[in-house]
C-alpha positions, -999 to +999 in steps of 0.1 A: -002+001+001+027+022+004+023+029-033-008+047-024-006+083-022-012+098+016-046+111+011-060+080-010-048+060+021-068+085+047-099+079+027-096+048+024-085+041+064-117+065+072-143+046+048-129+012+061-129+024+100-164+033+096-177+003+080-157-020+107-173+004+133-211+002+116-204-034+116-198-041+156-224-013+162-247-037+142-236-066+163-216-082+135-182-079+145-170-085+185-149-058+199-115-074+194-122-076+158-134-045+153-101-035+171-079-059+147-096-043+116-086-005+127-050-020+137-043-033+105-057+001+088-033+017+109-008-001+099-016+009+062-019+041+065+012+040+084+032+029+055+015+052+030+027+077+050+066+064+055+063+059+020+052+093+011+085+112+028 
């Protein structure tokens, strides 16, 4: 994902994090699964930011 622009990475992070939180709110995922998704997205966002430096 480091080839992706930071702007696109932020947009993707926000979209996918919101989706994960919506799944949690609806009872489709537990807290551990939701945090795992968010942590993965954070790592991807950090990689994109590091690649843009």
